[in-house]
C-alpha positions in Angstrom: 3.8 -3.8 17.9 4.8 -0.9 20.2 8.5 -0.5 20.7 10.0 -1.5 24.0 10.2 1.5 26.2 11.2 1.8 29.8 11.7 5.4 30.5 8.6 7.2 29.1 8.0 10.8 28.3 4.6 12.5 28.2 4.9 12.4 24.4 5.4 8.6 24.4 2.3 8.1 26.5 0.2 10.4 24.4 1.4 8.6 21.3 0.2 5.1 22.4 -1.9 3.7 19.5 -5.3 2.1 19.7 -4.0 -1.3 18.7 -1.7 -1.3 21.7 -4.7 -1.0 24.0 -5.9 -2.1 26.5 -2.9 -1.8 28.7 -2.7 -1.7 32.5 -1.5 1.4 34.2 -0.4 1.2 37.9 0.0 4.5 39.7 1.4 6.1 42.8 0.2 9.5 43.9 3.0 11.0 46.0 0.5 13.5 47.4 -2.0 11.1 48.8 -1.8 9.7 52.3 -4.1 6.9 51.2 -1.7 6.0 48.5 1.2 5.9 50.9 -0.8 3.7 53.3 -1.7 1.2 50.5 2.0 1.1 49.4 3.1 0.4 53.0 0.5 -2.3 53.7 0.8 -4.1 50.3 4.5 -3.6 49.7 3.6 -2.1 46.4 6.5 0.3 45.8 7.5 -1.6 42.6 4.0 -1.3 41.1 1.7 1.2 42.8 -1.3 1.9 45.0 -3.8 2.2 42.2 -4.4 0.3 38.9 -6.4 1.4 35.9 -6.8 0.2 32.3 -5.7 2.3 29.3 -8.9 1.6 27.3 -8.0 3.6 24.3 -5.4 6.3 23.5 -5.5 8.9 26.1 -8.4 7.4 28.1 -8.3 5.3 31.2 -11.0 3.3 32.8 -10.5 4.0 36.5 -12.3 2.8 39.7 -12.3 6.1 41.5 -15.3 6.9 43.7 -17.2 5.7 40.7 -15.9 3.5 37.8 -15.5 6.0 35.0 -13.5 7.1 32.0 -10.7 9.5 32.9 -8.1 11.3 30.7 -4.5 10.0 31.2 -3.4 13.6 31.1 -4.7 13.8 34.7 -1.8 11.6 35.7 0.9 13.2 33.6 1.2 16.2 35.9 1.7 16.6 39.6 3.5 13.9 41.5 2.5 10.6 39.9 4.5 7.6 39.0 3.1 5.3 36.3 4.0 1.8 35.4 2.5 0.4 32.1 2.0 -3.4 32.1 0.9 -5.4 29.1 0.9 -8.8 27.3 2.8 -8.4 24.1 1.0 -11.3 22.5 -2.3 -9.3 22.7 -1.0 -7.1 19.9 -1.5 -10.1 17.6 -4.9 -11.1 19.1 -7.4 -8.4 18.2 -10.4 -10.5 19.2 -9.0 -10.9 22.7 -8.4 -7.1 23.0 -12.0 -6.5 21.7 -13.4 -8.9 24.4 -11.4 -7.1 27.1 -12.6 -3.7 25.9 -16.2 -5.0 25.8 -15.9 -6.2 29.4 -14.6 -2.8 30.5 -17.2 -0.8 28.5 -20.0 -2.9 29.9 -18.8 -2.1 33.4 -18.6 1.6 32.6 -22.3 1.7 31.7 -23.5 -0.5 34.6 -26.0 1.1 37.0 -24.3 3.6 39.4 -24.7 1.5 42.5 -22.6 -1.2 40.7 -19.8 1.2 39.8 -19.3 2.7 43.3 -16.1 2.2 45.2 -15.7 -0.7 47.7 -14.5 1.2 50.8 -15.1 -1.8 53.1 -12.9 -3.8 50.8 -10.0 -1.3 51.1 -10.4 -1.4 54.9 -10.2 -5.2 54.7 -7.0 -4.9 52.6 -5.5 -2.5 55.1 -6.4 -4.9 58.0 -5.1 -7.9 56.1 -8.6 -9.4 56.0 -9.4 -9.5 52.3 -12.7 -11.3 52.9 -14.1 -7.9 54.2 -15.8 -6.8 51.0 -19.0 -5.7 49.4 -19.8 -8.3 46.7 -21.6 -5.8 44.4 -18.8 -3.2 44.5 -15.1 -3.2 43.6 -11.9 -1.3 44.4 -9.5 -0.7 41.6 -7.5 -3.9 41.4 -10.7 -6.1 41.9 -12.3 -4.3 38.9 -9.2 -4.7 36.7 -8.9 -8.4 37.6 -12.6 -9.0 37.0 -12.4 -7.4 33.5 -9.3 -9.5 32.7 -11.0 -12.7 33.9 -14.4 -12.0 32.2 -12.7 -11.3 28.9 -10.6 -14.5 28.9 -7.5 -12.5 28.3 -5.7 -14.2 31.2 -7.4 -17.4 32.2 -4.7 -18.3 34.7 -5.5 -15.3 36.8 -7.1 -16.7 40.0 -6.6 -14.0 42.6 -9.7 -13.1 44.6 -9.8 -9.5 46.1 -6.2 -8.7 45.0 -4.4 -5.5 46.1 -2.8 -3.6 43.2 0.6 -4.9 44.3 -0.6 -8.5 44.4 -2.2 -8.2 41.0 1.0 -6.7 39.6 3.2 -9.5 41.0 0.8 -12.2 39.8 0.6 -10.8 36.3 4.4 -10.5 36.1 4.6 -14.1 37.2 2.2 -15.0 34.4 4.4 -13.3 31.8 3.0 -9.8 31.6 5.7 -7.3 30.7 6.6 -3.8 31.9 6.2 -1.7 28.8 7.5 1.5 30.5 7.6 3.8 33.5 6.8 7.5 33.8 7.7 9.8 36.7 5.8 13.1 36.7 7.2 15.9 38.7 6.2 19.5 39.1 8.9 20.3 36.6 7.8 17.5 34.2 11.2 15.7 34.5 11.3 12.0 33.7 13.2 9.7 36.0 14.7 6.3 35.0 12.9 3.2 36.4 
């Protein structure tokens, strides 16, 4: 089982082992006005404005313009804050982790039109009208919640069209734990949570 870590370094993140994955990664980009708007609207300062899944060591599954694989190193520089969230019992449930990964991998190879970003859904979130949404597209937290539900990893997760902050709060309520936090600065300094 991975050791409990709260203040993470770049080395800690790059040393995450395969049997600790998948793990959720919430992020805040301090350079993005969209990120700041999402934080303000959803009161997500504790969690972040974007959520991804650490699919395997060093590789995230991220709903950007298109749902895709992305190196975690992209978030370890610049002005990003990361919060790692996981269920510690999954370490002892390899079949559950495998189902979660299979759900993510199936979404990664879906046709392009199904992997595109749900911009109307984000507008709906910003306006407080979560029903505004394209049913065949997802924004980041919808994608993550869908993969968690499809895999059966968290059957108690019932949120429909969650913001990253709402997903974070609900998973914390359901017993998911903060494994660690990372603060990337231009200097590479790490800040306590």
